[in-house]
Residue frames relative to the residue before (quaternion, step in Angstrom):
aa qw qx qy qz dx dy dz
M 1.0000 0.0000 0.0000 0.0000 0.00 0.00 0.00
R 0.3091 -0.7566 0.5531 0.1616 3.58 -0.90 0.95
V 0.2362 -0.7670 0.5830 0.1264 3.56 -0.83 1.01
L 0.2078 -0.7736 0.5889 0.1071 3.57 -0.79 1.02
L 0.2417 -0.7714 0.5761 0.1209 3.54 -0.73 1.10
P 0.5742 -0.5800 0.4242 0.3923 3.61 -1.10 0.49
R 0.5554 -0.6093 0.4555 0.3358 3.58 -1.10 0.70
T 0.6551 -0.4956 0.3887 0.4173 3.55 -1.29 0.33
D 0.4329 -0.7058 0.5034 0.2470 3.57 -0.79 1.06
S 0.4623 -0.7167 0.4529 0.2597 3.58 -0.68 1.12
K 0.6142 0.5440 -0.3554 0.4478 3.62 1.18 -0.33
S 0.6592 0.5386 -0.3070 0.4255 3.59 1.22 -0.34
F 0.7670 0.2650 -0.1834 0.5548 3.62 1.24 -0.05
K 0.3439 -0.7141 0.5759 0.2000 3.53 -1.34 0.36
S 0.3506 -0.7032 0.5721 0.2350 3.61 -0.98 0.79
I 0.0052 -0.8161 0.5758 -0.0494 3.57 -0.77 1.07
D 0.5601 -0.5451 0.4941 0.3807 3.54 -1.38 0.20
F 0.6362 -0.5698 0.3669 0.3687 3.58 -1.04 0.80
C 0.6946 0.5026 -0.2836 0.4296 3.59 0.86 -0.95
E 0.6161 0.5500 -0.3406 0.4494 3.60 1.28 -0.23
L 0.3741 0.7732 -0.4607 0.2235 3.61 1.24 -0.16
P 0.6730 0.5045 -0.3343 0.4252 3.67 0.78 -0.84
K 0.6375 0.5247 -0.3253 0.4609 3.61 1.19 -0.43
H 0.7460 0.3724 -0.1882 0.5191 3.59 1.28 -0.28
K 0.1138 0.8239 -0.5423 0.1192 3.59 1.01 0.83
G 0.8431 0.1706 -0.1477 0.4881 3.56 -0.84 1.03
D 0.5821 0.5761 -0.3751 0.4342 3.59 1.26 -0.21
L 0.4498 -0.6438 0.5382 0.3057 3.57 -1.16 0.59
V 0.0879 0.8110 -0.5656 0.1212 3.58 -0.51 1.23
C 0.3092 -0.6943 0.6123 0.2180 3.52 -1.37 0.30
V 0.0640 0.8068 -0.5779 0.1054 3.58 -0.77 1.06
K 0.2693 -0.7408 0.5943 0.1596 3.54 -1.19 0.64
G 0.1250 0.8038 -0.5729 0.1000 3.55 -0.99 0.83
R 0.5161 -0.6099 0.5172 0.3068 3.49 -1.43 0.01
Y 0.1258 -0.7826 0.6078 0.0471 3.57 -0.74 1.10
S 0.2231 0.7759 -0.5505 0.2127 3.55 -0.45 1.23
G 0.1242 0.8053 -0.5748 0.0749 3.53 -1.28 0.24
V 0.3507 -0.6777 0.6023 0.2346 3.48 -1.44 -0.18
E 0.8361 -0.0123 -0.0407 0.5470 3.57 -0.87 1.04
E 0.8021 -0.2490 0.1794 0.5123 3.62 -0.58 -1.09
Y 0.5814 0.5716 -0.3674 0.4475 3.61 1.27 0.17
W 0.1505 0.7992 -0.5568 0.1695 3.58 -0.01 1.33
S 0.0430 -0.7976 0.6016 -0.0116 3.55 -1.10 0.78
F 0.3289 -0.6675 0.6335 0.2118 3.49 -1.36 0.51
K 0.0438 0.8294 -0.5480 0.0990 3.59 -0.53 1.20
T 0.6706 -0.4824 0.3834 0.4131 3.52 -1.33 0.18
T 0.4426 -0.6676 0.5272 0.2836 3.55 -1.22 0.48
S 0.4973 0.6709 -0.4118 0.3646 3.59 1.29 -0.18
V 0.5018 -0.6554 0.4826 0.2928 3.58 -0.95 0.90
N 0.6985 0.4816 -0.2581 0.4621 3.58 1.08 -0.75
G 0.4387 -0.6972 0.4642 0.3254 3.61 1.22 -0.20
C 0.5582 -0.5661 0.4715 0.3817 3.55 -1.29 -0.31
P 0.6210 -0.5466 0.3946 0.4000 3.61 -1.13 0.56
D 0.7265 0.2511 -0.1655 0.6179 3.58 1.06 -0.80
K 0.4776 -0.6856 0.4627 0.2962 3.57 -0.76 1.03
L 0.0482 -0.7986 0.5997 -0.0174 3.56 -0.64 1.18
D 0.0406 0.7406 -0.6669 0.0720 3.53 -0.58 1.24
V 0.0630 -0.8594 0.5059 -0.0382 3.53 -0.06 1.35
E 0.3579 -0.6869 0.5953 0.2137 3.55 -0.99 0.93
L 0.2549 -0.7525 0.5883 0.1507 3.59 -0.86 0.94
N 0.1256 -0.8097 0.5727 0.0258 3.58 -0.31 1.31
L 0.1208 -0.8221 0.5561 0.0171 3.55 -0.46 1.27
Q 0.3976 0.7601 -0.4435 0.2597 3.61 1.28 0.05
E 0.7482 0.3926 -0.2058 0.4937 3.61 1.04 -0.76
M 0.3861 0.7660 -0.4528 0.2434 3.58 1.30 -0.01
K 0.2602 -0.7717 0.5669 0.1239 3.53 -0.91 1.01
Y 0.8107 0.1436 -0.0349 0.5665 3.58 1.03 -0.79
A 0.0975 -0.7818 0.6145 0.0401 3.55 -0.81 1.00
K 0.4956 -0.6253 0.5148 0.3135 3.53 -1.08 0.74
L 0.5608 -0.6013 0.4411 0.3598 3.57 -0.97 0.80
G 0.7991 0.2721 -0.2219 0.4881 3.53 -0.93 0.93
F 0.4044 0.7344 -0.4759 0.2656 3.61 1.20 -0.02
D 0.6657 0.5076 -0.3172 0.4456 3.61 0.82 -0.94
R 0.6579 0.5092 -0.3060 0.4629 3.58 0.93 -0.90
K 0.6814 0.4810 -0.2865 0.4715 3.59 0.90 -0.92
S 0.6399 0.5250 -0.3206 0.4606 3.56 1.00 -0.82
N 0.6561 0.5006 -0.3069 0.4741 3.59 0.92 -0.87
R 0.6256 0.5446 -0.3338 0.4480 3.58 1.00 -0.81
V 0.6864 0.4672 -0.2809 0.4812 3.58 0.91 -0.90
H 0.6398 0.5188 -0.3347 0.4577 3.61 0.94 -0.78
N 0.6953 0.4644 -0.2671 0.4792 3.58 1.05 -0.74
N 0.7643 0.2643 -0.1444 0.5702 3.59 1.27 -0.37
Y 0.1332 0.8589 -0.4877 0.0815 3.59 1.08 0.73
M 0.5890 0.5954 -0.3748 0.3976 3.61 1.13 -0.46
N 0.8275 0.1826 -0.0775 0.5252 3.59 1.08 -0.58
S 0.7602 0.3089 -0.2238 0.5259 3.61 1.14 0.38
Y 0.0642 -0.7663 0.6380 0.0408 3.54 -1.35 0.34
L 0.4393 -0.6617 0.5282 0.3002 3.57 -1.30 0.15
L 0.2091 -0.6905 0.6762 0.1493 3.52 -1.08 0.84
I 0.0451 0.8446 -0.5209 0.1150 3.56 -0.35 1.24
E 0.1613 -0.7488 0.6364 0.0912 3.54 -1.09 0.82
V 0.0049 0.8315 -0.5494 0.0829 3.55 -0.65 1.16
I 0.2697 -0.7042 0.6309 0.1825 3.52 -1.34 0.46
G 0.3581 0.7220 -0.5345 0.2545 3.55 -0.89 0.95
T 0.5306 -0.6186 0.4776 0.3281 3.54 -1.27 -0.48
Y 0.3282 -0.7465 0.5600 0.1463 3.55 -1.17 0.79
S 0.0621 0.7759 -0.6268 0.0345 3.56 -1.16 0.69
D 0.0726 -0.7692 0.6311 0.0695 3.54 -1.22 0.58
Q 0.2278 0.8337 -0.4723 0.1730 3.54 1.26 0.52
E 0.7424 0.4227 -0.2319 0.4651 3.61 0.90 -0.87
K 0.3325 -0.7836 0.4520 0.2666 3.62 1.19 -0.60
E 0.7803 0.1697 -0.1284 0.5881 3.63 1.17 -0.33
Y 0.0727 0.7895 -0.5994 0.1100 3.54 -0.68 1.18
G 0.7462 0.3954 -0.2849 0.4535 3.54 -1.25 0.35
H 0.7733 -0.3478 0.2626 0.4605 3.52 -1.35 -0.16
L 0.8542 -0.0672 -0.0200 0.5152 3.58 -0.71 1.17
G 0.6319 -0.5712 0.3276 0.4087 3.60 1.10 0.69
H 0.2071 0.8339 -0.4853 0.1621 3.57 1.22 0.56
N 0.7568 0.3339 -0.1831 0.5312 3.62 1.05 -0.75
N 0.3850 -0.7563 0.4908 0.1971 3.57 -1.12 0.69
S 0.7752 0.1527 -0.1171 0.6017 3.60 1.27 0.13
V 0.2839 -0.7548 0.5682 0.1634 3.56 -1.32 0.14
F 0.1467 -0.7346 0.6532 0.1101 3.55 -1.21 0.64
V 0.2070 -0.7837 0.5786 0.0905 3.57 -0.54 1.23
V 0.2797 -0.8058 0.5085 0.1176 3.55 -0.40 1.31
Q 0.2046 -0.7503 0.6192 0.1081 3.50 -1.01 0.95
E 0.8072 -0.0194 0.0553 0.5874 3.57 1.00 -0.84
I 0.2792 -0.7086 0.6187 0.1925 3.55 -1.10 0.74
V 0.2816 -0.7795 0.5432 0.1345 3.55 -0.66 1.16
S 0.7857 -0.1264 0.1086 0.5958 3.57 0.92 -0.93
V 0.0269 -0.7813 0.6236 0.0028 3.54 -1.22 0.57
T 0.0065 0.7917 -0.6077 0.0621 3.54 -0.90 1.05
V 0.3628 -0.6962 0.5733 0.2346 3.56 -1.03 0.81
K 0.0763 -0.7906 0.6075 0.0053 3.57 -0.89 1.02
R 0.4119 -0.6801 0.5464 0.2629 3.55 -1.20 0.57
S 0.4194 -0.6951 0.5291 0.2471 3.56 -0.98 0.91
K 0.3368 -0.7404 0.5501 0.1890 3.54 -1.12 0.70
T 0.5230 0.6771 -0.3933 0.3366 3.59 1.26 -0.01
F 0.7636 0.3159 -0.1826 0.5327 3.61 1.13 -0.46
């Protein structure tokens, strides 16, 4: 039997802009970003064309996730198999940390976002290729 837990209460987190993550270390927040990469080098980044004032290459930690949007695995696999021309636009609830300074494959990322819930996920085509 599958037990369904209640979704994250919207009163318990704050929606913020991606570039504000360093100001909310350890806080439960909701943020939207672009999840993309090549081979084993993947990062969660801002959707802004101008980037963030402080370079944020965020590891997306899905190990603690309680709720996944239907179809997330299928969409994630699709993007991983077509990383040259696609990425995920993803909105997630969780916590940010930069305590270790090196995350992901060979320390490629400088911080981590531990996902509690995936709010939305969409496959997008890259315009770079």
